N, CA, C, O and CB atoms as a CASP TS submission, in Angstrom:
PFRMAT TS
TARGET T0000
AUTHOR 0000-0000-0000
METHOD Language model
MODEL 1
PARENT N/A
ATOM      1  N   UNK     1     148.006  86.369 118.178  1.00  0.00           N
ATOM      2  CA  UNK     1     147.656  86.494 116.814  1.00  0.00           C
ATOM      3  C   UNK     1     149.059  86.295 116.158  1.00  0.00           C
ATOM      4  O   UNK     1     150.023  86.907 116.618  1.00  0.00           O
ATOM      5  CB  UNK     1     146.904  87.920 116.456  1.00  0.00           C
ATOM      6  N   UNK     2     149.178  85.554 115.220  1.00  0.00           N
ATOM      7  CA  UNK     2     150.389  85.274 114.306  1.00  0.00           C
ATOM      8  C   UNK     2     150.454  86.548 113.323  1.00  0.00           C
ATOM      9  O   UNK     2     149.485  87.175 112.894  1.00  0.00           O
ATOM     10  CB  UNK     2     150.203  83.768 113.409  1.00  0.00           C
ATOM     11  N   UNK     3     151.761  86.780 113.074  1.00  0.00           N
ATOM     12  CA  UNK     3     152.232  87.818 112.044  1.00  0.00           C
ATOM     13  C   UNK     3     152.285  87.109 110.757  1.00  0.00           C
ATOM     14  O   UNK     3     152.468  85.899 110.626  1.00  0.00           O
ATOM     15  CB  UNK     3     153.674  88.469 112.382  1.00  0.00           C
ATOM     16  N   UNK     4     152.100  88.020 109.761  1.00  0.00           N
ATOM     17  CA  UNK     4     152.145  87.638 108.252  1.00  0.00           C
ATOM     18  C   UNK     4     151.370  86.524 107.753  1.00  0.00           C
ATOM     19  O   UNK     4     151.681  85.902 106.737  1.00  0.00           O
ATOM     20  CB  UNK     4     153.458  87.329 107.867  1.00  0.00           C
ATOM     21  N   UNK     5     150.326  86.266 108.493  1.00  0.00           N
ATOM     22  CA  UNK     5     149.337  85.191 107.919  1.00  0.00           C
ATOM     23  C   UNK     5     147.912  85.866 107.273  1.00  0.00           C
ATOM     24  O   UNK     5     147.066  85.142 106.749  1.00  0.00           O
ATOM     25  CB  UNK     5     148.916  84.111 109.223  1.00  0.00           C
ATOM     26  N   UNK     6     147.776  87.114 107.360  1.00  0.00           N
ATOM     27  CA  UNK     6     146.588  87.735 106.868  1.00  0.00           C
ATOM     28  C   UNK     6     146.844  88.417 105.604  1.00  0.00           C
ATOM     29  O   UNK     6     147.852  89.115 105.487  1.00  0.00           O
ATOM     30  CB  UNK     6     146.036  88.667 107.837  1.00  0.00           C
ATOM     31  N   UNK     7     145.896  88.249 104.518  1.00  0.00           N
ATOM     32  CA  UNK     7     146.119  88.613 103.226  1.00  0.00           C
ATOM     33  C   UNK     7     146.106  90.241 103.115  1.00  0.00           C
ATOM     34  O   UNK     7     145.459  90.932 103.902  1.00  0.00           O
ATOM     35  CB  UNK     7     145.051  87.914 102.339  1.00  0.00           C
ATOM     36  N   UNK     8     146.775  90.702 102.207  1.00  0.00           N
ATOM     37  CA  UNK     8     147.009  92.334 102.048  1.00  0.00           C
ATOM     38  C   UNK     8     145.568  92.710 101.293  1.00  0.00           C
ATOM     39  O   UNK     8     145.031  91.979 100.461  1.00  0.00           O
ATOM     40  CB  UNK     8     148.605  92.820 100.944  1.00  0.00           C
ATOM     41  N   UNK     9     145.103  93.864 101.702  1.00  0.00           N
ATOM     42  CA  UNK     9     143.866  94.307 101.188  1.00  0.00           C
ATOM     43  C   UNK     9     144.169  95.490 100.232  1.00  0.00           C
ATOM     44  O   UNK     9     145.070  96.283 100.506  1.00  0.00           O
ATOM     45  CB  UNK     9     142.891  94.698 102.344  1.00  0.00           C
ATOM     46  N   UNK    10     143.520  95.593  99.264  1.00  0.00           N
ATOM     47  CA  UNK    10     143.610  96.612  98.053  1.00  0.00           C
ATOM     48  C   UNK    10     142.448  97.557  97.995  1.00  0.00           C
ATOM     49  O   UNK    10     141.343  97.206  98.409  1.00  0.00           O
ATOM     50  CB  UNK    10     143.656  95.856  96.657  1.00  0.00           C
ATOM     51  N   UNK    11     142.637  98.588  97.561  1.00  0.00           N
ATOM     52  CA  UNK    11     141.358  99.469  97.122  1.00  0.00           C
ATOM     53  C   UNK    11     141.201  98.842  95.681  1.00  0.00           C
ATOM     54  O   UNK    11     142.056  99.053  94.822  1.00  0.00           O
ATOM     55  CB  UNK    11     141.615 101.342  97.104  1.00  0.00           C
ATOM     56  N   UNK    12     140.256  98.185  95.477  1.00  0.00           N
ATOM     57  CA  UNK    12     139.771  97.352  94.293  1.00  0.00           C
ATOM     58  C   UNK    12     138.878  98.040  93.383  1.00  0.00           C
ATOM     59  O   UNK    12     137.862  98.572  93.829  1.00  0.00           O
ATOM     60  CB  UNK    12     139.063  96.148  94.740  1.00  0.00           C
ATOM     61  N   UNK    13     139.168  98.082  92.113  1.00  0.00           N
ATOM     62  CA  UNK    13     138.498  98.684  91.139  1.00  0.00           C
ATOM     63  C   UNK    13     137.565  97.663  90.422  1.00  0.00           C
ATOM     64  O   UNK    13     138.032  96.828  89.647  1.00  0.00           O
ATOM     65  CB  UNK    13     139.451  99.330  90.248  1.00  0.00           C
ATOM     66  N   UNK    14     136.244  97.751  90.697  1.00  0.00           N
ATOM     67  CA  UNK    14     135.102  97.076  90.027  1.00  0.00           C
ATOM     68  C   UNK    14     134.517  97.433  88.766  1.00  0.00           C
ATOM     69  O   UNK    14     133.917  98.494  88.588  1.00  0.00           O
ATOM     70  CB  UNK    14     134.135  97.109  90.796  1.00  0.00           C
ATOM     71  N   UNK    15     134.719  96.396  87.737  1.00  0.00           N
ATOM     72  CA  UNK    15     133.979  96.893  86.411  1.00  0.00           C
ATOM     73  C   UNK    15     133.024  95.962  86.026  1.00  0.00           C
ATOM     74  O   UNK    15     133.279  94.760  85.959  1.00  0.00           O
ATOM     75  CB  UNK    15     134.906  97.107  85.188  1.00  0.00           C
ATOM     76  N   UNK    16     131.708  96.545  85.714  1.00  0.00           N
ATOM     77  CA  UNK    16     130.672  95.641  85.365  1.00  0.00           C
ATOM     78  C   UNK    16     130.594  95.598  83.792  1.00  0.00           C
ATOM     79  O   UNK    16     131.261  96.418  83.162  1.00  0.00           O
ATOM     80  CB  UNK    16     129.306  96.084  86.034  1.00  0.00           C
ATOM     81  N   UNK    17     129.911  94.797  83.213  1.00  0.00           N
ATOM     82  CA  UNK    17     129.550  94.586  81.977  1.00  0.00           C
ATOM     83  C   UNK    17     128.695  95.729  81.239  1.00  0.00           C
ATOM     84  O   UNK    17     128.706  96.014  80.042  1.00  0.00           O
ATOM     85  CB  UNK    17     128.894  93.388  82.019  1.00  0.00           C
ATOM     86  N   UNK    18     128.008  96.260  82.202  1.00  0.00           N
ATOM     87  CA  UNK    18     127.035  97.533  81.814  1.00  0.00           C
ATOM     88  C   UNK    18     127.625  98.827  81.640  1.00  0.00           C
ATOM     89  O   UNK    18     127.084  99.784  81.087  1.00  0.00           O
ATOM     90  CB  UNK    18     125.999  97.789  82.859  1.00  0.00           C
ATOM     91  N   UNK    19     128.971  98.788  82.236  1.00  0.00           N
ATOM     92  CA  UNK    19     129.681 100.087  82.189  1.00  0.00           C
ATOM     93  C   UNK    19     129.970 100.561  83.593  1.00  0.00           C
ATOM     94  O   UNK    19     130.884 101.368  83.763  1.00  0.00           O
ATOM     95  CB  UNK    19     128.850 101.158  81.426  1.00  0.00           C
ATOM     96  N   UNK    20     129.322 100.158  84.520  1.00  0.00           N
ATOM     97  CA  UNK    20     129.175 100.704  85.848  1.00  0.00           C
ATOM     98  C   UNK    20     130.573 100.627  86.506  1.00  0.00           C
ATOM     99  O   UNK    20     131.165  99.589  86.211  1.00  0.00           O
ATOM    100  CB  UNK    20     128.066  99.918  86.686  1.00  0.00           C
ATOM    101  N   UNK    21     131.115 101.301  87.163  1.00  0.00           N
ATOM    102  CA  UNK    21     132.594 101.068  87.909  1.00  0.00           C
ATOM    103  C   UNK    21     132.443 101.779  89.248  1.00  0.00           C
ATOM    104  O   UNK    21     131.872 102.860  89.389  1.00  0.00           O
ATOM    105  CB  UNK    21     134.007 101.771  87.016  1.00  0.00           C
ATOM    106  N   UNK    22     132.950 101.140  90.111  1.00  0.00           N
ATOM    107  CA  UNK    22     133.086 101.550  91.685  1.00  0.00           C
ATOM    108  C   UNK    22     134.472 100.903  92.218  1.00  0.00           C
ATOM    109  O   UNK    22     135.253 100.197  91.581  1.00  0.00           O
ATOM    110  CB  UNK    22     131.693 100.904  92.674  1.00  0.00           C
ATOM    111  N   UNK    23     134.557 101.312  93.483  1.00  0.00           N
ATOM    112  CA  UNK    23     135.791 100.867  94.126  1.00  0.00           C
ATOM    113  C   UNK    23     135.401 100.366  95.562  1.00  0.00           C
ATOM    114  O   UNK    23     134.629 100.986  96.294  1.00  0.00           O
ATOM    115  CB  UNK    23     136.888 102.063  94.177  1.00  0.00           C
ATOM    116  N   UNK    24     135.973  99.256  95.871  1.00  0.00           N
ATOM    117  CA  UNK    24     135.811  98.494  97.015  1.00  0.00           C
ATOM    118  C   UNK    24     137.077  97.934  97.691  1.00  0.00           C
ATOM    119  O   UNK    24     138.115  98.045  97.039  1.00  0.00           O
ATOM    120  CB  UNK    24     134.962  97.457  96.684  1.00  0.00           C
ATOM    121  N   UNK    25     137.146  97.341  98.916  1.00  0.00           N
ATOM    122  CA  UNK    25     138.431  96.915  99.451  1.00  0.00           C
ATOM    123  C   UNK    25     138.216  95.362  99.395  1.00  0.00           C
ATOM    124  O   UNK    25     137.262  94.826  99.959  1.00  0.00           O
ATOM    125  CB  UNK    25     138.779  97.537 101.002  1.00  0.00           C
ATOM    126  N   UNK    26     139.160  94.674  98.679  1.00  0.00           N
ATOM    127  CA  UNK    26     139.479  93.396  98.566  1.00  0.00           C
ATOM    128  C   UNK    26     140.671  92.952  98.449  1.00  0.00           C
ATOM    129  O   UNK    26     141.589  93.769  98.368  1.00  0.00           O
ATOM    130  CB  UNK    26     138.958  92.967  97.761  1.00  0.00           C
ATOM    131  N   UNK    27     140.953  91.465  98.409  1.00  0.00           N
ATOM    132  CA  UNK    27     142.073  90.957  98.295  1.00  0.00           C
ATOM    133  C   UNK    27     142.830  91.006  96.839  1.00  0.00           C
ATOM    134  O   UNK    27     144.022  90.736  96.692  1.00  0.00           O
ATOM    135  CB  UNK    27     141.867  89.743  98.761  1.00  0.00           C
ATOM    136  N   UNK    28     142.044  91.347  95.919  1.00  0.00           N
ATOM    137  CA  UNK    28     142.079  91.389  94.456  1.00  0.00           C
ATOM    138  C   UNK    28     142.541  92.942  94.249  1.00  0.00           C
ATOM    139  O   UNK    28     142.231  93.827  95.046  1.00  0.00           O
ATOM    140  CB  UNK    28     140.531  90.963  93.716  1.00  0.00           C
ATOM    141  N   UNK    29     143.269  93.142  93.155  1.00  0.00           N
ATOM    142  CA  UNK    29     143.532  94.454  92.802  1.00  0.00           C
ATOM    143  C   UNK    29     142.311  94.946  91.884  1.00  0.00           C
ATOM    144  O   UNK    29     142.043  96.148  91.877  1.00  0.00           O
ATOM    145  CB  UNK    29     144.944  94.542  92.089  1.00  0.00           C
ATOM    146  N   UNK    30     141.597  94.086  91.143  1.00  0.00           N
ATOM    147  CA  UNK    30     140.687  94.327  90.099  1.00  0.00           C
ATOM    148  C   UNK    30     139.541  93.164  90.044  1.00  0.00           C
ATOM    149  O   UNK    30     139.806  92.007  90.370  1.00  0.00           O
ATOM    150  CB  UNK    30     141.506  94.425  88.757  1.00  0.00           C
ATOM    151  N   UNK    31     138.476  93.497  89.682  1.00  0.00           N
ATOM    152  CA  UNK    31     137.166  92.665  89.606  1.00  0.00           C
ATOM    153  C   UNK    31     136.410  93.018  88.355  1.00  0.00           C
ATOM    154  O   UNK    31     136.168  94.192  88.074  1.00  0.00           O
ATOM    155  CB  UNK    31     136.210  92.925  90.876  1.00  0.00           C
ATOM    156  N   UNK    32     136.013  91.945  87.555  1.00  0.00           N
ATOM    157  CA  UNK    32     135.059  92.377  86.624  1.00  0.00           C
ATOM    158  C   UNK    32     134.064  91.449  86.577  1.00  0.00           C
ATOM    159  O   UNK    32     134.270  90.236  86.587  1.00  0.00           O
ATOM    160  CB  UNK    32     135.571  92.610  85.355  1.00  0.00           C
ATOM    161  N   UNK    33     132.782  92.068  86.516  1.00  0.00           N
ATOM    162  CA  UNK    33     131.485  91.446  86.805  1.00  0.00           C
ATOM    163  C   UNK    33     130.883  91.329  85.605  1.00  0.00           C
ATOM    164  O   UNK    33     131.276  91.953  84.619  1.00  0.00           O
ATOM    165  CB  UNK    33     130.619  92.164  87.748  1.00  0.00           C
ATOM    166  N   UNK    34     129.716  90.387  85.590  1.00  0.00           N
ATOM    167  CA  UNK    34     128.758  90.397  84.592  1.00  0.00           C
ATOM    168  C   UNK    34     127.741  91.179  84.827  1.00  0.00           C
ATOM    169  O   UNK    34     127.280  91.919  83.958  1.00  0.00           O
ATOM    170  CB  UNK    34     128.309  89.257  84.329  1.00  0.00           C
ATOM    171  N   UNK    35     127.200  91.089  86.227  1.00  0.00           N
ATOM    172  CA  UNK    35     126.104  92.055  86.536  1.00  0.00           C
ATOM    173  C   UNK    35     126.176  92.778  87.936  1.00  0.00           C
ATOM    174  O   UNK    35     126.738  92.208  88.871  1.00  0.00           O
ATOM    175  CB  UNK    35     124.784  91.305  86.456  1.00  0.00           C
ATOM    176  N   UNK    36     125.694  93.847  88.067  1.00  0.00           N
ATOM    177  CA  UNK    36     125.857  94.620  89.339  1.00  0.00           C
ATOM    178  C   UNK    36     124.631  95.043  89.784  1.00  0.00           C
ATOM    179  O   UNK    36     123.632  94.628  89.198  1.00  0.00           O
ATOM    180  CB  UNK    36     126.727  95.782  89.229  1.00  0.00           C
ATOM    181  N   UNK    37     124.495  96.006  90.974  1.00  0.00           N
ATOM    182  CA  UNK    37     123.337  96.510  91.274  1.00  0.00           C
ATOM    183  C   UNK    37     122.766  97.448  90.345  1.00  0.00           C
ATOM    184  O   UNK    37     121.559  97.684  90.401  1.00  0.00           O
ATOM    185  CB  UNK    37     123.425  97.014  92.411  1.00  0.00           C
ATOM    186  N   UNK    38     123.524  98.023  89.475  1.00  0.00           N
ATOM    187  CA  UNK    38     122.970  99.037  88.678  1.00  0.00           C
ATOM    188  C   UNK    38     122.085  98.533  87.482  1.00  0.00           C
ATOM    189  O   UNK    38     121.215  99.229  86.959  1.00  0.00           O
ATOM    190  CB  UNK    38     124.075  99.861  88.186  1.00  0.00           C
ATOM    191  N   UNK    39     122.404  97.228  87.097  1.00  0.00           N
ATOM    192  CA  UNK    39     121.886  96.451  86.083  1.00  0.00           C
ATOM    193  C   UNK    39     121.120  95.205  86.355  1.00  0.00           C
ATOM    194  O   UNK    39     120.608  94.611  85.407  1.00  0.00           O
ATOM    195  CB  UNK    39     122.866  96.148  85.331  1.00  0.00           C
ATOM    196  N   UNK    40     121.009  94.802  87.460  1.00  0.00           N
ATOM    197  CA  UNK    40     120.306  93.575  87.807  1.00  0.00           C
ATOM    198  C   UNK    40     118.986  93.926  88.109  1.00  0.00           C
ATOM    199  O   UNK    40     118.666  94.903  88.787  1.00  0.00           O
ATOM    200  CB  UNK    40     120.908  92.830  88.928  1.00  0.00           C
ATOM    201  N   UNK    41     118.010  92.891  87.455  1.00  0.00           N
ATOM    202  CA  UNK    41     116.632  93.098  87.424  1.00  0.00           C
ATOM    203  C   UNK    41     115.923  93.396  88.841  1.00  0.00           C
ATOM    204  O   UNK    41     114.952  94.146  88.930  1.00  0.00           O
ATOM    205  CB  UNK    41     116.056  91.902  86.793  1.00  0.00           C
ATOM    206  N   UNK    42     116.506  92.732  89.942  1.00  0.00           N
ATOM    207  CA  UNK    42     115.940  92.953  91.169  1.00  0.00           C
ATOM    208  C   UNK    42     116.121  94.388  91.605  1.00  0.00           C
ATOM    209  O   UNK    42     115.157  94.916  92.159  1.00  0.00           O
ATOM    210  CB  UNK    42     116.489  92.030  92.127  1.00  0.00           C
ATOM    211  N   UNK    43     117.258  95.110  91.426  1.00  0.00           N
ATOM    212  CA  UNK    43     117.399  96.419  91.872  1.00  0.00           C
ATOM    213  C   UNK    43     116.763  97.337  90.914  1.00  0.00           C
ATOM    214  O   UNK    43     116.228  98.338  91.390  1.00  0.00           O
ATOM    215  CB  UNK    43     118.793  96.753  92.083  1.00  0.00           C
ATOM    216  N   UNK    44     116.737  97.171  89.735  1.00  0.00           N
ATOM    217  CA  UNK    44     116.348  97.871  88.672  1.00  0.00           C
ATOM    218  C   UNK    44     114.674  98.047  88.478  1.00  0.00           C
ATOM    219  O   UNK    44     114.113  99.099  88.172  1.00  0.00           O
ATOM    220  CB  UNK    44     117.002  97.180  87.531  1.00  0.00           C
ATOM    221  N   UNK    45     114.083  96.863  88.711  1.00  0.00           N
ATOM    222  CA  UNK    45     112.749  96.640  88.515  1.00  0.00           C
ATOM    223  C   UNK    45     112.424  96.369  87.079  1.00  0.00           C
ATOM    224  O   UNK    45     111.234  96.145  86.855  1.00  0.00           O
ATOM    225  CB  UNK    45     112.011  97.740  89.011  1.00  0.00           C
ATOM    226  N   UNK    46     113.193  96.345  86.129  1.00  0.00           N
ATOM    227  CA  UNK    46     112.976  96.034  84.857  1.00  0.00           C
ATOM    228  C   UNK    46     113.247  94.497  84.470  1.00  0.00           C
ATOM    229  O   UNK    46     114.261  93.898  84.831  1.00  0.00           O
ATOM    230  CB  UNK    46     113.775  96.938  84.100  1.00  0.00           C
ATOM    231  N   UNK    47     112.347  93.998  83.789  1.00  0.00           N
ATOM    232  CA  UNK    47     112.631  92.484  83.408  1.00  0.00           C
ATOM    233  C   UNK    47     113.704  92.315  82.443  1.00  0.00           C
ATOM    234  O   UNK    47     113.796  93.062  81.468  1.00  0.00           O
ATOM    235  CB  UNK    47     111.398  91.795  82.794  1.00  0.00           C
ATOM    236  N   UNK    48     114.557  91.325  82.678  1.00  0.00           N
ATOM    237  CA  UNK    48     115.723  91.380  81.864  1.00  0.00           C
ATOM    238  C   UNK    48     116.258  89.770  82.000  1.00  0.00           C
ATOM    239  O   UNK    48     116.343  89.339  83.150  1.00  0.00           O
ATOM    240  CB  UNK    48     116.855  92.629  82.439  1.00  0.00           C
ATOM    241  N   UNK    49     116.557  89.026  81.083  1.00  0.00           N
ATOM    242  CA  UNK    49     117.057  87.738  81.109  1.00  0.00           C
ATOM    243  C   UNK    49     118.444  87.789  81.572  1.00  0.00           C
ATOM    244  O   UNK    49     119.107  88.528  80.844  1.00  0.00           O
ATOM    245  CB  UNK    49     116.939  87.094  79.819  1.00  0.00           C
ATOM    246  N   UNK    50     119.056  87.313  82.438  1.00  0.00           N
ATOM    247  CA  UNK    50     120.436  87.327  82.690  1.00  0.00           C
ATOM    248  C   UNK    50     121.060  85.943  82.115  1.00  0.00           C
ATOM    249  O   UNK    50     120.930  84.846  82.657  1.00  0.00           O
ATOM    250  CB  UNK    50     120.685  87.530  84.261  1.00  0.00           C
ATOM    251  N   UNK    51     121.670  86.173  81.073  1.00  0.00           N
ATOM    252  CA  UNK    51     122.152  85.016  80.313  1.00  0.00           C
ATOM    253  C   UNK    51     123.823  84.894  80.339  1.00  0.00           C
ATOM    254  O   UNK    51     124.559  85.613  79.664  1.00  0.00           O
ATOM    255  CB  UNK    51     121.593  85.171  78.775  1.00  0.00           C
ATOM    256  N   UNK    52     124.226  83.957  81.151  1.00  0.00           N
ATOM    257  CA  UNK    52     125.754  83.957  81.451  1.00  0.00           C
ATOM    258  C   UNK    52     126.181  82.882  80.406  1.00  0.00           C
ATOM    259  O   UNK    52     125.556  81.825  80.319  1.00  0.00           O
ATOM    260  CB  UNK    52     126.203  83.533  83.143  1.00  0.00           C
ATOM    261  N   UNK    53     127.149  83.137  79.689  1.00  0.00           N
ATOM    262  CA  UNK    53     127.794  82.209  78.733  1.00  0.00           C
ATOM    263  C   UNK    53     127.004  81.501  77.929  1.00  0.00           C
ATOM    264  O   UNK    53     127.319  80.339  77.671  1.00  0.00           O
ATOM    265  CB  UNK    53     128.547  81.324  79.319  1.00  0.00           C
ATOM    266  N   UNK    54     125.696  82.141  77.323  1.00  0.00           N
ATOM    267  CA  UNK    54     124.805  81.714  76.431  1.00  0.00           C
ATOM    268  C   UNK    54     124.078  80.422  76.702  1.00  0.00           C
ATOM    269  O   UNK    54     123.866  79.561  75.848  1.00  0.00           O
ATOM    270  CB  UNK    54     125.430  81.651  75.288  1.00  0.00           C
ATOM    271  N   UNK    55     123.660  80.353  78.160  1.00  0.00           N
ATOM    272  CA  UNK    55     122.982  79.180  78.481  1.00  0.00           C
ATOM    273  C   UNK    55     121.503  79.030  78.057  1.00  0.00           C
ATOM    274  O   UNK    55     121.011  77.933  77.791  1.00  0.00           O
ATOM    275  CB  UNK    55     123.079  79.040  79.845  1.00  0.00           C
ATOM    276  N   UNK    56     120.870  80.116  78.011  1.00  0.00           N
ATOM    277  CA  UNK    56     119.691  80.236  77.499  1.00  0.00           C
ATOM    278  C   UNK    56     119.410  79.732  76.292  1.00  0.00           C
ATOM    279  O   UNK    56     118.474  78.960  76.081  1.00  0.00           O
ATOM    280  CB  UNK    56     119.408  81.322  77.496  1.00  0.00           C
ATOM    281  N   UNK    57     120.408  80.250  75.224  1.00  0.00           N
ATOM    282  CA  UNK    57     120.418  79.850  73.886  1.00  0.00           C
ATOM    283  C   UNK    57     120.808  78.384  73.682  1.00  0.00           C
ATOM    284  O   UNK    57     120.228  77.696  72.843  1.00  0.00           O
ATOM    285  CB  UNK    57     121.308  80.719  73.153  1.00  0.00           C
ATOM    286  N   UNK    58     121.704  77.953  74.382  1.00  0.00           N
ATOM    287  CA  UNK    58     122.060  76.385  74.388  1.00  0.00           C
ATOM    288  C   UNK    58     121.144  75.418  74.691  1.00  0.00           C
ATOM    289  O   UNK    58     121.023  74.332  74.126  1.00  0.00           O
ATOM    290  CB  UNK    58     123.032  76.084  75.266  1.00  0.00           C
ATOM    291  N   UNK    59     120.373  75.933  75.782  1.00  0.00           N
ATOM    292  CA  UNK    59     119.169  75.216  76.252  1.00  0.00           C
ATOM    293  C   UNK    59     117.973  75.220  75.175  1.00  0.00           C
ATOM    294  O   UNK    59     117.292  74.205  75.027  1.00  0.00           O
ATOM    295  CB  UNK    59     118.683  75.888  77.604  1.00  0.00           C
ATOM    296  N   UNK    60     117.735  76.378  74.434  1.00  0.00           N
ATOM    297  CA  UNK    60     116.663  76.233  73.462  1.00  0.00           C
ATOM    298  C   UNK    60     117.192  75.634  72.216  1.00  0.00           C
ATOM    299  O   UNK    60     116.304  75.132  71.527  1.00  0.00           O
ATOM    300  CB  UNK    60     116.002  77.553  73.164  1.00  0.00           C
ATOM    301  N   UNK    61     118.369  75.547  71.742  1.00  0.00           N
ATOM    302  CA  UNK    61     118.758  74.959  70.863  1.00  0.00           C
ATOM    303  C   UNK    61     118.740  73.343  71.011  1.00  0.00           C
ATOM    304  O   UNK    61     118.426  72.614  70.070  1.00  0.00           O
ATOM    305  CB  UNK    61     119.867  75.522  70.655  1.00  0.00           C
ATOM    306  N   UNK    62     119.069  72.915  72.151  1.00  0.00           N
ATOM    307  CA  UNK    62     119.097  71.386  72.547  1.00  0.00           C
ATOM    308  C   UNK    62     117.747  71.035  72.420  1.00  0.00           C
ATOM    309  O   UNK    62     117.547  70.153  71.586  1.00  0.00           O
ATOM    310  CB  UNK    62     119.649  71.015  74.049  1.00  0.00           C
ATOM    311  N   UNK    63     116.662  71.515  73.065  1.00  0.00           N
ATOM    312  CA  UNK    63     115.294  71.119  73.276  1.00  0.00           C
ATOM    313  C   UNK    63     114.251  71.630  72.280  1.00  0.00           C
ATOM    314  O   UNK    63     113.081  71.274  72.422  1.00  0.00           O
ATOM    315  CB  UNK    63     114.914  71.541  74.582  1.00  0.00           C
ATOM    316  N   UNK    64     114.598  72.421  71.308  1.00  0.00           N
ATOM    317  CA  UNK    64     113.831  72.979  70.314  1.00  0.00           C
ATOM    318  C   UNK    64     113.370  71.765  69.234  1.00  0.00           C
ATOM    319  O   UNK    64     112.270  71.792  68.681  1.00  0.00           O
ATOM    320  CB  UNK    64     114.698  74.167  69.642  1.00  0.00           C
ATOM    321  N   UNK    65     114.085  70.998  69.075  1.00  0.00           N
ATOM    322  CA  UNK    65     113.762  69.900  67.906  1.00  0.00           C
ATOM    323  C   UNK    65     112.961  68.751  68.528  1.00  0.00           C
ATOM    324  O   UNK    65     112.183  68.064  67.866  1.00  0.00           O
ATOM    325  CB  UNK    65     115.192  69.235  67.203  1.00  0.00           C
ATOM    326  N   UNK    66     113.184  68.587  69.779  1.00  0.00           N
ATOM    327  CA  UNK    66     112.404  67.622  70.442  1.00  0.00           C
ATOM    328  C   UNK    66     110.949  67.789  70.506  1.00  0.00           C
ATOM    329  O   UNK    66     110.191  66.856  70.241  1.00  0.00           O
ATOM    330  CB  UNK    66     112.849  67.517  71.678  1.00  0.00           C
ATOM    331  N   UNK    67     110.480  69.125  70.901  1.00  0.00           N
ATOM    332  CA  UNK    67     109.134  69.376  71.016  1.00  0.00           C
ATOM    333  C   UNK    67     108.560  68.592  72.235  1.00  0.00           C
ATOM    334  O   UNK    67     109.092  68.437  73.334  1.00  0.00           O
ATOM    335  CB  UNK    67     108.450  69.025  69.724  1.00  0.00           C
ATOM    336  N   UNK    68     107.361  68.136  71.799  1.00  0.00           N
ATOM    337  CA  UNK    68     106.541  67.308  72.858  1.00  0.00           C
ATOM    338  C   UNK    68     106.748  65.689  72.543  1.00  0.00           C
ATOM    339  O   UNK    68     105.931  64.817  72.838  1.00  0.00           O
ATOM    340  CB  UNK    68     104.812  67.736  72.757  1.00  0.00           C
ATOM    341  N   UNK    69     107.906  65.501  71.938  1.00  0.00           N
ATOM    342  CA  UNK    69     108.013  64.060  71.499  1.00  0.00           C
ATOM    343  C   UNK    69     108.145  63.145  72.751  1.00  0.00           C
ATOM    344  O   UNK    69     107.754  61.979  72.701  1.00  0.00           O
ATOM    345  CB  UNK    69     109.288  63.847  70.518  1.00  0.00           C
ATOM    346  N   UNK    70     108.670  63.651  73.822  1.00  0.00           N
ATOM    347  CA  UNK    70     108.991  62.803  74.976  1.00  0.00           C
ATOM    348  C   UNK    70     107.708  62.480  75.619  1.00  0.00           C
ATOM    349  O   UNK    70     107.668  61.473  76.325  1.00  0.00           O
ATOM    350  CB  UNK    70     109.967  63.478  75.978  1.00  0.00           C
ATOM    351  N   UNK    71     106.510  63.302  75.447  1.00  0.00           N
ATOM    352  CA  UNK    71     105.323  62.918  76.083  1.00  0.00           C
ATOM    353  C   UNK    71     104.318  61.736  75.231  1.00  0.00           C
ATOM    354  O   UNK    71     103.329  61.158  75.682  1.00  0.00           O
ATOM    355  CB  UNK    71     104.565  64.301  76.312  1.00  0.00           C
ATOM    356  N   UNK    72     104.857  61.620  74.035  1.00  0.00           N
ATOM    357  CA  UNK    72     104.169  60.786  73.147  1.00  0.00           C
ATOM    358  C   UNK    72     104.474  59.252  73.333  1.00  0.00           C
ATOM    359  O   UNK    72     103.740  58.319  73.010  1.00  0.00           O
ATOM    360  CB  UNK    72     104.496  61.225  71.778  1.00  0.00           C
ATOM    361  N   UNK    73     105.827  59.186  73.976  1.00  0.00           N
ATOM    362  CA  UNK    73     106.367  57.833  74.068  1.00  0.00           C
ATOM    363  C   UNK    73     105.582  56.951  75.241  1.00  0.00           C
ATOM    364  O   UNK    73     105.282  57.339  76.370  1.00  0.00           O
ATOM    365  CB  UNK    73     107.975  57.951  74.383  1.00  0.00           C
ATOM    366  N   UNK    74     105.356  55.750  74.685  1.00  0.00           N
ATOM    367  CA  UNK    74     104.621  54.784  76.008  1.00  0.00           C
ATOM    368  C   UNK    74     105.641  53.793  76.150  1.00  0.00           C
ATOM    369  O   UNK    74     106.483  53.447  75.321  1.00  0.00           O
ATOM    370  CB  UNK    74     102.968  53.925  75.685  1.00  0.00           C
ATOM    371  N   UNK    75     105.422  53.320  77.496  1.00  0.00           N
ATOM    372  CA  UNK    75     106.286  52.435  78.130  1.00  0.00           C
ATOM    373  C   UNK    75     105.979  51.022  77.815  1.00  0.00           C
ATOM    374  O   UNK    75     106.658  50.119  78.302  1.00  0.00           O
ATOM    375  CB  UNK    75     106.259  52.650  79.531  1.00  0.00           C
TER
END
C-alpha cells in the first residue's frame, strides 16, 4: 500500500437548515445540508414539499399561464 495517497479524515460538523446539528467523520471539516433525517418527510411521517432553490415556484410560474392551451391545439 502506498503512503500519503489517502485523504485526511476529520470530525465533521454537519448543520441542517432545520437547525439540527450532529458530528460525523468525513474528508471535509464542515457540511451544510438542506434536509436531514430530523426533517425529511420519509423519516418524520409528515407531508412536506422539499423545495430546493425554488423549483416548485419556478415550475408553477412557468406553466400557470398556459393552462390547458396545449391540449386545444390541433395538428
